[in-house]
Biopython code that builds the backbone (N, CA, C, O; Angstrom):
import numpy as np
from Bio.PDB.StructureBuilder import StructureBuilder

atoms = [
    (1, "UNK", "N", (52.631, 134.846, 118.697)),
    (1, "UNK", "CA", (53.768, 135.752, 118.675)),
    (1, "UNK", "C", (54.859, 135.168, 117.799)),
    (1, "UNK", "O", (55.071, 133.956, 117.765)),
    (2, "UNK", "N", (55.541, 136.048, 117.094)),
    (2, "UNK", "CA", (56.590, 135.620, 116.188)),
    (2, "UNK", "C", (57.809, 136.508, 116.383)),
    (2, "UNK", "O", (57.699, 137.734, 116.374)),
    (3, "UNK", "N", (58.978, 135.883, 116.561)),
    (3, "UNK", "CA", (60.213, 136.648, 116.590)),
    (3, "UNK", "C", (60.627, 136.860, 115.143)),
    (3, "UNK", "O", (60.916, 135.898, 114.432)),
    (4, "UNK", "N", (60.658, 138.113, 114.700)),
    (4, "UNK", "CA", (60.948, 138.421, 113.308)),
    (4, "UNK", "C", (62.439, 138.504, 113.025)),
    (4, "UNK", "O", (62.904, 138.018, 111.995)),
    (5, "UNK", "N", (63.206, 139.129, 113.951)),
    (5, "UNK", "CA", (64.631, 139.325, 113.684)),
    (5, "UNK", "C", (65.344, 139.828, 114.927)),
    (5, "UNK", "O", (64.728, 140.365, 115.848)),
    (6, "UNK", "N", (66.654, 139.643, 114.930)),
    (6, "UNK", "CA", (67.537, 140.316, 115.878)),
    (6, "UNK", "C", (68.136, 141.471, 115.088)),
    (6, "UNK", "O", (68.734, 141.261, 114.033)),
    (7, "UNK", "N", (67.978, 142.692, 115.595)),
    (7, "UNK", "CA", (68.415, 143.875, 114.862)),
    (7, "UNK", "C", (69.333, 144.727, 115.737)),
    (7, "UNK", "O", (69.242, 144.676, 116.963)),
    (8, "UNK", "N", (70.220, 145.514, 115.112)),
    (8, "UNK", "CA", (71.019, 146.454, 115.905)),
    (8, "UNK", "C", (70.085, 147.468, 116.565)),
    (8, "UNK", "O", (69.094, 147.890, 115.969)),
    (9, "UNK", "N", (70.405, 147.850, 117.787)),
    (9, "UNK", "CA", (69.568, 148.826, 118.487)),
    (9, "UNK", "C", (69.660, 150.183, 117.807)),
    (9, "UNK", "O", (70.701, 150.563, 117.271)),
    (10, "UNK", "N", (68.556, 150.894, 117.841)),
    (10, "UNK", "CA", (68.441, 152.234, 117.256)),
    (10, "UNK", "C", (68.009, 153.199, 118.356)),
    (10, "UNK", "O", (67.543, 152.767, 119.410)),
    (11, "UNK", "N", (68.161, 154.503, 118.120)),
    (11, "UNK", "CA", (67.711, 155.478, 119.120)),
    (11, "UNK", "C", (66.210, 155.351, 119.388)),
    (11, "UNK", "O", (65.414, 155.129, 118.476)),
    (12, "UNK", "N", (65.850, 155.497, 120.656)),
    (12, "UNK", "CA", (64.442, 155.442, 121.071)),
    (12, "UNK", "C", (63.943, 156.872, 121.238)),
    (12, "UNK", "O", (64.590, 157.693, 121.889)),
    (13, "UNK", "N", (62.798, 157.160, 120.649)),
    (13, "UNK", "CA", (62.174, 158.479, 120.743)),
    (13, "UNK", "C", (60.991, 158.376, 121.698)),
    (13, "UNK", "O", (60.026, 157.658, 121.432)),
    (14, "UNK", "N", (61.074, 159.102, 122.815)),
    (14, "UNK", "CA", (60.004, 159.028, 123.805)),
    (14, "UNK", "C", (58.709, 159.596, 123.231)),
    (14, "UNK", "O", (58.720, 160.428, 122.324)),
    (15, "UNK", "N", (57.614, 159.130, 123.777)),
    (15, "UNK", "CA", (56.286, 159.588, 123.372)),
    (15, "UNK", "C", (55.796, 160.522, 124.477)),
    (15, "UNK", "O", (55.607, 160.079, 125.611)),
    (16, "UNK", "N", (55.587, 161.796, 124.174)),
    (16, "UNK", "CA", (55.167, 162.732, 125.221)),
    (16, "UNK", "C", (53.928, 162.241, 125.968)),
    (16, "UNK", "O", (52.930, 161.843, 125.366)),
    (17, "UNK", "N", (54.022, 162.281, 127.285)),
    (17, "UNK", "CA", (52.923, 161.919, 128.190)),
    (17, "UNK", "C", (52.510, 160.450, 128.097)),
    (17, "UNK", "O", (51.478, 160.075, 128.653)),
    (18, "UNK", "N", (53.285, 159.611, 127.410)),
    (18, "UNK", "CA", (52.948, 158.188, 127.281)),
    (18, "UNK", "C", (54.094, 157.287, 127.710)),
    (18, "UNK", "O", (53.854, 156.192, 128.219)),
    (19, "UNK", "N", (55.337, 157.722, 127.516)),
    (19, "UNK", "CA", (56.481, 156.866, 127.831)),
    (19, "UNK", "C", (56.549, 156.628, 129.334)),
    (19, "UNK", "O", (56.182, 157.496, 130.125)),
    (20, "UNK", "N", (57.022, 155.443, 129.721)),
    (20, "UNK", "CA", (57.176, 155.070, 131.120)),
    (20, "UNK", "C", (58.285, 154.024, 131.185)),
    (20, "UNK", "O", (58.873, 153.715, 130.149)),
    (21, "UNK", "N", (58.598, 153.466, 132.354)),
    (21, "UNK", "CA", (59.702, 152.493, 132.413)),
    (21, "UNK", "C", (59.511, 151.265, 131.529)),
    (21, "UNK", "O", (60.497, 150.633, 131.151)),
    (22, "UNK", "N", (58.280, 150.909, 131.190)),
    (22, "UNK", "CA", (58.033, 149.749, 130.327)),
    (22, "UNK", "C", (57.923, 150.186, 128.867)),
    (22, "UNK", "O", (58.595, 149.622, 128.004)),
    (23, "UNK", "N", (57.093, 151.171, 128.585)),
    (23, "UNK", "CA", (56.964, 151.709, 127.229)),
    (23, "UNK", "C", (58.038, 152.777, 127.054)),
    (23, "UNK", "O", (57.877, 153.914, 127.496)),
    (24, "UNK", "N", (59.133, 152.396, 126.404)),
    (24, "UNK", "CA", (60.268, 153.302, 126.259)),
    (24, "UNK", "C", (60.004, 154.395, 125.236)),
    (24, "UNK", "O", (60.455, 155.528, 125.404)),
    (25, "UNK", "N", (59.275, 154.060, 124.174)),
    (25, "UNK", "CA", (58.998, 155.028, 123.118)),
    (25, "UNK", "C", (58.906, 154.339, 121.773)),
    (25, "UNK", "O", (58.500, 153.180, 121.681)),
    (26, "UNK", "N", (59.290, 155.064, 120.725)),
    (26, "UNK", "CA", (59.232, 154.557, 119.356)),
    (26, "UNK", "C", (60.629, 154.412, 118.776)),
    (26, "UNK", "O", (61.524, 155.210, 119.058)),
    (27, "UNK", "N", (60.799, 153.377, 117.957)),
    (27, "UNK", "CA", (62.073, 153.112, 117.295)),
    (27, "UNK", "C", (61.788, 152.906, 115.809)),
    (27, "UNK", "O", (60.864, 152.182, 115.442)),
    (28, "UNK", "N", (62.585, 153.546, 114.962)),
    (28, "UNK", "CA", (62.458, 153.346, 113.525)),
    (28, "UNK", "C", (63.303, 152.163, 113.079)),
    (28, "UNK", "O", (64.531, 152.210, 113.151)),
    (29, "UNK", "N", (62.644, 151.099, 112.617)),
    (29, "UNK", "CA", (63.346, 149.909, 112.121)),
    (29, "UNK", "C", (62.688, 149.485, 110.817)),
    (29, "UNK", "O", (61.468, 149.341, 110.729)),
    (30, "UNK", "N", (63.530, 149.291, 109.806)),
    (30, "UNK", "CA", (63.056, 148.855, 108.485)),
    (30, "UNK", "C", (61.985, 149.781, 107.924)),
    (30, "UNK", "O", (61.015, 149.337, 107.310)),
    (31, "UNK", "N", (62.182, 151.076, 108.148)),
    (31, "UNK", "CA", (61.287, 152.067, 107.567)),
    (31, "UNK", "C", (59.952, 152.241, 108.268)),
    (31, "UNK", "O", (59.074, 152.938, 107.760)),
    (32, "UNK", "N", (59.785, 151.614, 109.433)),
    (32, "UNK", "CA", (58.529, 151.729, 110.184)),
    (32, "UNK", "C", (58.818, 152.037, 111.645)),
    (32, "UNK", "O", (59.853, 151.640, 112.179)),
    (33, "UNK", "N", (57.891, 152.750, 112.289)),
    (33, "UNK", "CA", (58.013, 153.010, 113.716)),
    (33, "UNK", "C", (57.442, 151.834, 114.490)),
    (33, "UNK", "O", (56.352, 151.347, 114.190)),
    (34, "UNK", "N", (58.195, 151.383, 115.495)),
    (34, "UNK", "CA", (57.765, 150.251, 116.341)),
    (34, "UNK", "C", (57.820, 150.698, 117.804)),
    (34, "UNK", "O", (58.647, 151.531, 118.174)),
    (35, "UNK", "N", (56.939, 150.141, 118.626)),
    (35, "UNK", "CA", (56.969, 150.423, 120.061)),
    (35, "UNK", "C", (58.139, 149.689, 120.697)),
    (35, "UNK", "O", (58.324, 148.493, 120.471)),
    (36, "UNK", "N", (58.925, 150.401, 121.490)),
    (36, "UNK", "CA", (60.044, 149.807, 122.227)),
    (36, "UNK", "C", (59.580, 149.515, 123.648)),
    (36, "UNK", "O", (59.131, 150.413, 124.361)),
    (37, "UNK", "N", (59.694, 148.249, 124.054)),
    (37, "UNK", "CA", (59.221, 147.783, 125.353)),
    (37, "UNK", "C", (60.399, 147.232, 126.148)),
    (37, "UNK", "O", (61.170, 146.421, 125.635)),
    (38, "UNK", "N", (60.542, 147.669, 127.404)),
    (38, "UNK", "CA", (61.587, 147.140, 128.286)),
    (38, "UNK", "C", (60.989, 145.996, 129.102)),
    (38, "UNK", "O", (60.372, 146.219, 130.144)),
    (39, "UNK", "N", (61.178, 144.774, 128.616)),
    (39, "UNK", "CA", (60.624, 143.596, 129.289)),
    (39, "UNK", "C", (61.268, 143.414, 130.662)),
    (39, "UNK", "O", (60.610, 142.943, 131.589)),
    (40, "UNK", "N", (62.535, 143.778, 130.808)),
    (40, "UNK", "CA", (63.204, 143.683, 132.106)),
    (40, "UNK", "C", (62.483, 144.499, 133.164)),
    (40, "UNK", "O", (62.271, 144.016, 134.277)),
    (41, "UNK", "N", (62.101, 145.727, 132.838)),
    (41, "UNK", "CA", (61.343, 146.557, 133.784)),
    (41, "UNK", "C", (60.000, 145.928, 134.106)),
    (41, "UNK", "O", (59.555, 145.954, 135.254)),
    (42, "UNK", "N", (59.360, 145.367, 133.104)),
    (42, "UNK", "CA", (58.075, 144.701, 133.308)),
    (42, "UNK", "C", (58.206, 143.537, 134.283)),
    (42, "UNK", "O", (57.308, 143.285, 135.087)),
    (43, "UNK", "N", (59.328, 142.830, 134.205)),
    (43, "UNK", "CA", (59.560, 141.668, 135.067)),
    (43, "UNK", "C", (60.200, 142.040, 136.401)),
    (43, "UNK", "O", (60.401, 141.174, 137.253)),
    (44, "UNK", "N", (60.520, 143.317, 136.589)),
    (44, "UNK", "CA", (61.155, 143.746, 137.829)),
    (44, "UNK", "C", (62.623, 143.395, 137.909)),
    (44, "UNK", "O", (63.164, 143.241, 139.004)),
    (45, "UNK", "N", (63.281, 143.264, 136.760)),
    (45, "UNK", "CA", (64.708, 142.943, 136.716)),
    (45, "UNK", "C", (65.492, 144.244, 136.685)),
    (45, "UNK", "O", (65.278, 145.089, 135.815)),
    (46, "UNK", "N", (66.404, 144.400, 137.640)),
    (46, "UNK", "CA", (67.203, 145.621, 137.696)),
    (46, "UNK", "C", (68.238, 145.637, 136.589)),
    (46, "UNK", "O", (68.671, 144.593, 136.103)),
    (47, "UNK", "N", (68.630, 146.857, 136.197)),
    (47, "UNK", "CA", (69.604, 146.995, 135.119)),
    (47, "UNK", "C", (68.885, 146.896, 133.793)),
    (47, "UNK", "O", (67.785, 146.350, 133.702)),
    (48, "UNK", "N", (69.509, 147.424, 132.784)),
    (48, "UNK", "CA", (68.869, 147.392, 131.475)),
    (48, "UNK", "C", (69.761, 146.672, 130.487)),
    (48, "UNK", "O", (70.924, 146.388, 130.772)),
    (49, "UNK", "N", (69.211, 146.384, 129.336)),
    (49, "UNK", "CA", (69.983, 145.729, 128.280)),
    (49, "UNK", "C", (71.124, 146.649, 127.858)),
    (49, "UNK", "O", (71.047, 147.865, 128.031)),
    (50, "UNK", "N", (72.173, 146.065, 127.310)),
    (50, "UNK", "CA", (73.377, 146.834, 126.987)),
    (50, "UNK", "C", (73.227, 147.757, 125.781)),
    (50, "UNK", "O", (74.141, 148.521, 125.471)),
    (51, "UNK", "N", (72.102, 147.695, 125.107)),
    (51, "UNK", "CA", (71.862, 148.613, 124.012)),
    (51, "UNK", "C", (72.448, 148.202, 122.680)),
    (51, "UNK", "O", (72.376, 148.970, 121.720)),
    (52, "UNK", "N", (73.023, 147.022, 122.589)),
    (52, "UNK", "CA", (73.646, 146.587, 121.342)),
    (52, "UNK", "C", (72.650, 145.955, 120.374)),
    (52, "UNK", "O", (72.751, 146.149, 119.162)),
    (53, "UNK", "N", (71.692, 145.202, 120.904)),
    (53, "UNK", "CA", (70.771, 144.451, 120.060)),
    (53, "UNK", "C", (69.341, 144.577, 120.574)),
    (53, "UNK", "O", (69.086, 144.884, 121.739)),
    (54, "UNK", "N", (68.435, 144.328, 119.656)),
    (54, "UNK", "CA", (67.013, 144.306, 120.008)),
    (54, "UNK", "C", (66.343, 143.158, 119.270)),
    (54, "UNK", "O", (66.766, 142.763, 118.184)),
    (55, "UNK", "N", (65.299, 142.637, 119.879)),
    (55, "UNK", "CA", (64.457, 141.649, 119.204)),
    (55, "UNK", "C", (63.287, 142.384, 118.574)),
    (55, "UNK", "O", (62.641, 143.208, 119.221)),
    (56, "UNK", "N", (63.019, 142.087, 117.322)),
    (56, "UNK", "CA", (61.837, 142.591, 116.642)),
    (56, "UNK", "C", (60.813, 141.464, 116.690)),
    (56, "UNK", "O", (61.023, 140.396, 116.117)),
    (57, "UNK", "N", (59.696, 141.716, 117.383)),
    (57, "UNK", "CA", (58.686, 140.691, 117.642)),
    (57, "UNK", "C", (57.329, 141.199, 117.161)),
    (57, "UNK", "O", (57.021, 142.384, 117.289)),
    (58, "UNK", "N", (56.529, 140.303, 116.612)),
    (58, "UNK", "CA", (55.179, 140.654, 116.181)),
    (58, "UNK", "C", (54.175, 139.852, 117.002)),
    (58, "UNK", "O", (54.343, 138.651, 117.214)),
    (59, "UNK", "N", (53.130, 140.536, 117.458)),
    (59, "UNK", "CA", (52.058, 139.875, 118.203)),
    (59, "UNK", "C", (50.733, 140.471, 117.751)),
    (59, "UNK", "O", (50.507, 141.674, 117.885)),
    (60, "UNK", "N", (49.872, 139.637, 117.221)),
    (60, "UNK", "CA", (48.546, 140.038, 116.749)),
    (60, "UNK", "C", (48.614, 141.260, 115.835)),
    (60, "UNK", "O", (47.823, 142.193, 115.975)),
    (61, "UNK", "N", (49.566, 141.249, 114.896)),
    (61, "UNK", "CA", (49.687, 142.313, 113.911)),
    (61, "UNK", "C", (50.400, 143.562, 114.380)),
    (61, "UNK", "O", (50.569, 144.497, 113.598)),
    (62, "UNK", "N", (50.823, 143.608, 115.632)),
    (62, "UNK", "CA", (51.538, 144.767, 116.178)),
    (62, "UNK", "C", (52.997, 144.381, 116.371)),
    (62, "UNK", "O", (53.293, 143.358, 116.989)),
    (63, "UNK", "N", (53.913, 145.193, 115.846)),
    (63, "UNK", "CA", (55.342, 144.929, 116.005)),
    (63, "UNK", "C", (55.891, 145.673, 117.213)),
    (63, "UNK", "O", (55.508, 146.811, 117.488)),
    (64, "UNK", "N", (56.797, 145.009, 117.930)),
    (64, "UNK", "CA", (57.438, 145.570, 119.110)),
    (64, "UNK", "C", (58.939, 145.352, 119.011)),
    (64, "UNK", "O", (59.405, 144.441, 118.325)),
    (65, "UNK", "N", (59.686, 146.196, 119.702)),
    (65, "UNK", "CA", (61.132, 146.047, 119.802)),
    (65, "UNK", "C", (61.463, 145.874, 121.277)),
    (65, "UNK", "O", (61.054, 146.681, 122.111)),
    (66, "UNK", "N", (62.212, 144.808, 121.596)),
    (66, "UNK", "CA", (62.649, 144.545, 122.963)),
    (66, "UNK", "C", (64.168, 144.659, 123.010)),
    (66, "UNK", "O", (64.846, 143.822, 122.414)),
    (67, "UNK", "N", (64.742, 145.664, 123.697)),
    (67, "UNK", "CA", (66.199, 145.675, 123.876)),
    (67, "UNK", "C", (66.625, 144.435, 124.662)),
    (67, "UNK", "O", (65.962, 144.048, 125.624)),
    (68, "UNK", "N", (67.733, 143.813, 124.249)),
    (68, "UNK", "CA", (68.217, 142.592, 124.903)),
    (68, "UNK", "C", (69.725, 142.672, 125.119)),
    (68, "UNK", "O", (70.429, 143.403, 124.423)),
    (69, "UNK", "N", (70.207, 141.903, 126.101)),
    (69, "UNK", "CA", (71.644, 141.787, 126.334)),
    (69, "UNK", "C", (72.278, 140.863, 125.312)),
    (69, "UNK", "O", (73.327, 141.160, 124.741)),
    (70, "UNK", "N", (71.619, 139.738, 125.096)),
    (70, "UNK", "CA", (72.140, 138.770, 124.134)),
    (70, "UNK", "C", (71.021, 137.840, 123.701)),
    (70, "UNK", "O", (69.988, 137.721, 124.360)),
    (71, "UNK", "N", (71.260, 137.186, 122.573)),
    (71, "UNK", "CA", (70.323, 136.197, 122.057)),
    (71, "UNK", "C", (71.095, 134.901, 121.917)),
    (71, "UNK", "O", (72.089, 134.835, 121.195)),
    (72, "UNK", "N", (70.635, 133.869, 122.609)),
    (72, "UNK", "CA", (71.305, 132.570, 122.571)),
    (72, "UNK", "C", (70.840, 131.788, 121.354)),
    (72, "UNK", "O", (71.636, 131.097, 120.717)),
    (73, "UNK", "N", (69.577, 131.888, 121.032)),
    (73, "UNK", "CA", (69.002, 131.155, 119.912)),
    (73, "UNK", "C", (67.616, 130.681, 120.273)),
    (73, "UNK", "O", (67.081, 131.025, 121.327)),
    (74, "UNK", "N", (67.049, 129.901, 119.403)),
    (74, "UNK", "CA", (65.747, 129.295, 119.668)),
    (74, "UNK", "C", (65.977, 127.859, 120.096)),
    (74, "UNK", "O", (66.675, 127.106, 119.418)),
    (75, "UNK", "N", (65.401, 127.486, 121.201)),
    (75, "UNK", "CA", (65.611, 126.152, 121.766)),
    (75, "UNK", "C", (64.274, 125.530, 122.155)),
    (75, "UNK", "O", (63.356, 126.228, 122.587)),
    (76, "UNK", "N", (64.175, 124.220, 122.000)),
    (76, "UNK", "CA", (63.045, 123.480, 122.578)),
    (76, "UNK", "C", (63.419, 123.198, 124.030)),
    (76, "UNK", "O", (64.530, 122.753, 124.320)),
    (77, "UNK", "N", (62.490, 123.458, 124.928)),
    (77, "UNK", "CA", (62.778, 123.318, 126.349)),
    (77, "UNK", "C", (61.910, 122.231, 126.970)),
    (77, "UNK", "O", (60.746, 122.076, 126.599)),
    (78, "UNK", "N", (62.473, 121.472, 127.920)),
    (78, "UNK", "CA", (61.704, 120.426, 128.617)),
    (78, "UNK", "C", (60.820, 121.054, 129.703)),
    (78, "UNK", "O", (61.206, 121.091, 130.871)),
    (79, "UNK", "N", (59.648, 121.540, 129.324)),
    (79, "UNK", "CA", (58.790, 122.276, 130.254)),
    (79, "UNK", "C", (58.310, 121.438, 131.425)),
    (79, "UNK", "O", (57.873, 121.991, 132.434)),
    (80, "UNK", "N", (58.380, 120.112, 131.317)),
    (80, "UNK", "CA", (57.967, 119.268, 132.448)),
    (80, "UNK", "C", (58.914, 119.453, 133.644)),
    (80, "UNK", "O", (58.553, 119.129, 134.775)),
    (81, "UNK", "N", (60.126, 119.973, 133.394)),
    (81, "UNK", "CA", (61.097, 120.221, 134.464)),
    (81, "UNK", "C", (60.982, 121.629, 135.038)),
    (81, "UNK", "O", (61.817, 122.044, 135.841)),
    (82, "UNK", "N", (59.967, 122.352, 134.634)),
    (82, "UNK", "CA", (59.798, 123.742, 135.020)),
    (82, "UNK", "C", (59.517, 123.874, 136.513)),
    (82, "UNK", "O", (58.581, 123.262, 137.026)),
    (83, "UNK", "N", (60.320, 124.664, 137.205)),
    (83, "UNK", "CA", (60.045, 125.008, 138.603)),
    (83, "UNK", "C", (59.078, 126.185, 138.578)),
    (83, "UNK", "O", (59.315, 127.160, 137.864)),
    (84, "UNK", "N", (58.002, 126.112, 139.337)),
    (84, "UNK", "CA", (56.944, 127.120, 139.229)),
    (84, "UNK", "C", (57.419, 128.504, 139.665)),
    (84, "UNK", "O", (58.343, 128.650, 140.466)),
    (85, "UNK", "N", (56.754, 129.508, 139.109)),
    (85, "UNK", "CA", (57.034, 130.903, 139.437)),
    (85, "UNK", "C", (55.962, 131.399, 140.393)),
    (85, "UNK", "O", (54.949, 130.733, 140.608)),
    (86, "UNK", "N", (56.197, 132.579, 140.968)),
    (86, "UNK", "CA", (55.191, 133.130, 141.878)),
    (86, "UNK", "C", (53.939, 133.515, 141.102)),
    (86, "UNK", "O", (54.009, 133.939, 139.948)),
    (87, "UNK", "N", (52.819, 133.364, 141.742)),
    (87, "UNK", "CA", (51.528, 133.634, 141.100)),
    (87, "UNK", "C", (51.436, 135.093, 140.676)),
    (87, "UNK", "O", (51.944, 135.989, 141.351)),
    (88, "UNK", "N", (50.781, 135.308, 139.551)),
    (88, "UNK", "CA", (50.535, 136.668, 139.091)),
    (88, "UNK", "C", (51.649, 137.271, 138.260)),
    (88, "UNK", "O", (51.450, 138.313, 137.635)),
    (89, "UNK", "N", (52.810, 136.649, 138.236)),
    (89, "UNK", "CA", (53.911, 137.224, 137.468)),
    (89, "UNK", "C", (53.815, 136.789, 136.015)),
    (89, "UNK", "O", (53.031, 135.906, 135.666)),
    (90, "UNK", "N", (54.618, 137.418, 135.181)),
    (90, "UNK", "CA", (54.684, 137.041, 133.759)),
    (90, "UNK", "C", (55.617, 135.861, 133.557)),
    (90, "UNK", "O", (55.834, 135.417, 132.430)),
    (91, "UNK", "N", (56.171, 135.354, 134.655)),
    (91, "UNK", "CA", (57.078, 134.212, 134.567)),
    (91, "UNK", "C", (56.289, 132.918, 134.708)),
    (91, "UNK", "O", (55.458, 132.772, 135.605)),
    (92, "UNK", "N", (56.564, 131.988, 133.810)),
    (92, "UNK", "CA", (55.941, 130.664, 133.924)),
    (92, "UNK", "C", (56.725, 129.795, 134.883)),
    (92, "UNK", "O", (56.164, 128.943, 135.573)),
    (93, "UNK", "N", (58.025, 130.019, 134.919)),
    (93, "UNK", "CA", (58.877, 129.241, 135.798)),
    (93, "UNK", "C", (60.330, 129.374, 135.399)),
    (93, "UNK", "O", (60.693, 130.207, 134.568)),
    (94, "UNK", "N", (61.164, 128.528, 136.012)),
    (94, "UNK", "CA", (62.609, 128.573, 135.780)),
    (94, "UNK", "C", (63.099, 127.179, 135.435)),
    (94, "UNK", "O", (62.675, 126.190, 136.033)),
    (95, "UNK", "N", (63.998, 127.114, 134.463)),
    (95, "UNK", "CA", (64.636, 125.865, 134.042)),
    (95, "UNK", "C", (66.142, 126.017, 134.118)),
    (95, "UNK", "O", (66.662, 127.112, 133.900)),
    (96, "UNK", "N", (66.857, 124.936, 134.424)),
    (96, "UNK", "CA", (68.313, 125.008, 134.276)),
    (96, "UNK", "C", (68.653, 124.929, 132.786)),
    (96, "UNK", "O", (68.112, 124.089, 132.067)),
    (97, "UNK", "N", (69.551, 125.802, 132.326)),
    (97, "UNK", "CA", (69.967, 125.800, 130.924)),
    (97, "UNK", "C", (71.454, 126.120, 130.867)),
    (97, "UNK", "O", (71.876, 127.225, 131.209)),
    (98, "UNK", "N", (72.234, 125.152, 130.436)),
    (98, "UNK", "CA", (73.689, 125.305, 130.337)),
    (98, "UNK", "C", (74.289, 125.830, 131.646)),
    (98, "UNK", "O", (75.149, 126.710, 131.645)),
    (99, "UNK", "N", (73.814, 125.268, 132.759)),
    (99, "UNK", "CA", (74.354, 125.617, 134.067)),
    (99, "UNK", "C", (73.837, 126.917, 134.653)),
    (99, "UNK", "O", (74.303, 127.339, 135.710)),
    (100, "UNK", "N", (72.896, 127.554, 134.001)),
    (100, "UNK", "CA", (72.347, 128.829, 134.475)),
    (100, "UNK", "C", (70.827, 128.717, 134.579)),
    (100, "UNK", "O", (70.214, 127.933, 133.853)),
    (101, "UNK", "N", (70.211, 129.495, 135.480)),
    (101, "UNK", "CA", (68.749, 129.502, 135.520)),
    (101, "UNK", "C", (68.202, 130.282, 134.324)),
    (101, "UNK", "O", (68.692, 131.365, 134.004)),
    (102, "UNK", "N", (67.203, 129.733, 133.679)),
    (102, "UNK", "CA", (66.574, 130.363, 132.521)),
    (102, "UNK", "C", (65.111, 130.607, 132.858)),
    (102, "UNK", "O", (64.379, 129.665, 133.164)),
    (103, "UNK", "N", (64.681, 131.857, 132.804)),
    (103, "UNK", "CA", (63.295, 132.200, 133.082)),
    (103, "UNK", "C", (62.451, 131.958, 131.840)),
    (103, "UNK", "O", (62.771, 132.446, 130.756)),
    (104, "UNK", "N", (61.374, 131.203, 132.003)),
    (104, "UNK", "CA", (60.423, 130.942, 130.921)),
    (104, "UNK", "C", (59.220, 131.851, 131.166)),
    (104, "UNK", "O", (58.640, 131.852, 132.251)),
    (105, "UNK", "N", (58.857, 132.621, 130.147)),
    (105, "UNK", "CA", (57.783, 133.591, 130.292)),
    (105, "UNK", "C", (56.431, 133.003, 129.921)),
    (105, "UNK", "O", (56.333, 132.135, 129.054)),
    (106, "UNK", "N", (55.395, 133.485, 130.587)),
    (106, "UNK", "CA", (54.016, 133.184, 130.223)),
    (106, "UNK", "C", (53.630, 134.253, 129.205)),
    (106, "UNK", "O", (53.350, 135.392, 129.579)),
    (107, "UNK", "N", (53.614, 133.897, 127.931)),
    (107, "UNK", "CA", (53.448, 134.902, 126.884)),
    (107, "UNK", "C", (52.102, 135.617, 126.947)),
    (107, "UNK", "O", (52.035, 136.810, 126.651)),
    (108, "UNK", "N", (51.042, 134.934, 127.320)),
    (108, "UNK", "CA", (49.742, 135.613, 127.411)),
    (108, "UNK", "C", (49.764, 136.680, 128.501)),
    (108, "UNK", "O", (49.301, 137.799, 128.282)),
    (109, "UNK", "N", (50.298, 136.341, 129.671)),
    (109, "UNK", "CA", (50.394, 137.334, 130.745)),
    (109, "UNK", "C", (51.320, 138.475, 130.346)),
    (109, "UNK", "O", (51.059, 139.635, 130.665)),
    (110, "UNK", "N", (52.403, 138.143, 129.648)),
    (110, "UNK", "CA", (53.344, 139.168, 129.193)),
    (110, "UNK", "C", (52.647, 140.159, 128.264)),
    (110, "UNK", "O", (52.733, 141.370, 128.469)),
    (111, "UNK", "N", (51.954, 139.646, 127.240)),
    (111, "UNK", "CA", (51.283, 140.545, 126.290)),
    (111, "UNK", "C", (50.164, 141.329, 126.957)),
    (111, "UNK", "O", (49.965, 142.501, 126.638)),
    (112, "UNK", "N", (49.432, 140.714, 127.873)),
    (112, "UNK", "CA", (48.388, 141.450, 128.593)),
    (112, "UNK", "C", (48.990, 142.580, 129.414)),
    (112, "UNK", "O", (48.435, 143.678, 129.453)),
    (113, "UNK", "N", (50.113, 142.328, 130.068)),
    (113, "UNK", "CA", (50.786, 143.364, 130.857)),
    (113, "UNK", "C", (51.304, 144.485, 129.968)),
    (113, "UNK", "O", (51.188, 145.660, 130.316)),
    (114, "UNK", "N", (51.875, 144.128, 128.821)),
    (114, "UNK", "CA", (52.367, 145.150, 127.888)),
    (114, "UNK", "C", (51.206, 146.025, 127.420)),
    (114, "UNK", "O", (51.319, 147.251, 127.411)),
    (115, "UNK", "N", (50.098, 145.410, 127.033)),
    (115, "UNK", "CA", (48.930, 146.182, 126.579)),
    (115, "UNK", "C", (48.439, 147.132, 127.674)),
    (115, "UNK", "O", (48.127, 148.294, 127.413)),
    (116, "UNK", "N", (48.376, 146.616, 128.899)),
    (116, "UNK", "CA", (47.886, 147.432, 130.012)),
    (116, "UNK", "C", (48.833, 148.591, 130.313)),
    (116, "UNK", "O", (48.392, 149.733, 130.444)),
    (117, "UNK", "N", (50.125, 148.308, 130.422)),
    (117, "UNK", "CA", (51.087, 149.349, 130.782)),
    (117, "UNK", "C", (51.345, 150.336, 129.651)),
    (117, "UNK", "O", (51.635, 151.506, 129.900)),
    (118, "UNK", "N", (51.240, 149.870, 128.415)),
    (118, "UNK", "CA", (51.445, 150.761, 127.271)),
    (118, "UNK", "C", (50.129, 151.404, 126.839)),
    (118, "UNK", "O", (50.105, 152.234, 125.930)),
    (119, "UNK", "N", (49.046, 151.019, 127.490)),
    (119, "UNK", "CA", (47.709, 151.534, 127.192)),
    (119, "UNK", "C", (47.380, 151.385, 125.712)),
    (119, "UNK", "O", (46.953, 152.338, 125.060)),
    (120, "UNK", "N", (47.585, 150.169, 125.186)),
    (120, "UNK", "CA", (47.298, 149.904, 123.764)),
    (120, "UNK", "C", (45.844, 149.533, 123.569)),
    (120, "UNK", "O", (45.418, 149.276, 122.443)),
]
sb = StructureBuilder()
sb.init_structure("model")
sb.init_model(0)
sb.init_chain("A")
sb.init_seg("    ")
for serial, (resi, resn, name, xyz) in enumerate(atoms, 1):
    if name == "N":
        sb.init_residue(resn, " ", resi, " ")
    sb.init_atom(name, np.array(xyz, "f"), 0.0, 1.0, " ", f" {name:<3s}", serial, name[0])
structure = sb.get_structure()
């Protein structure tokens, strides 16, 4: 998986009979339509991103847009300090980061869940 860019959020166009709380729809970014995925809904996090920014991410040749509240940056994390997450979730665990809990995702489980819920 590769994070391509942080982009301003654009209008999401629902896909008839396909959109759901995780698969929001399609977004036009850089002249191409991309699937918009609500990772918060996938993780069971209440509330949605503020709609100001989105992450443009590529995984196995497929581009996705994830609405986000904010982007702190790219950081190397001490995974040996990871507190375990509940089994079966897309969370790998939690780390303290700048005085706040930071959820570390299991990217394989995340992408498998996205494929299943978006029926890709």
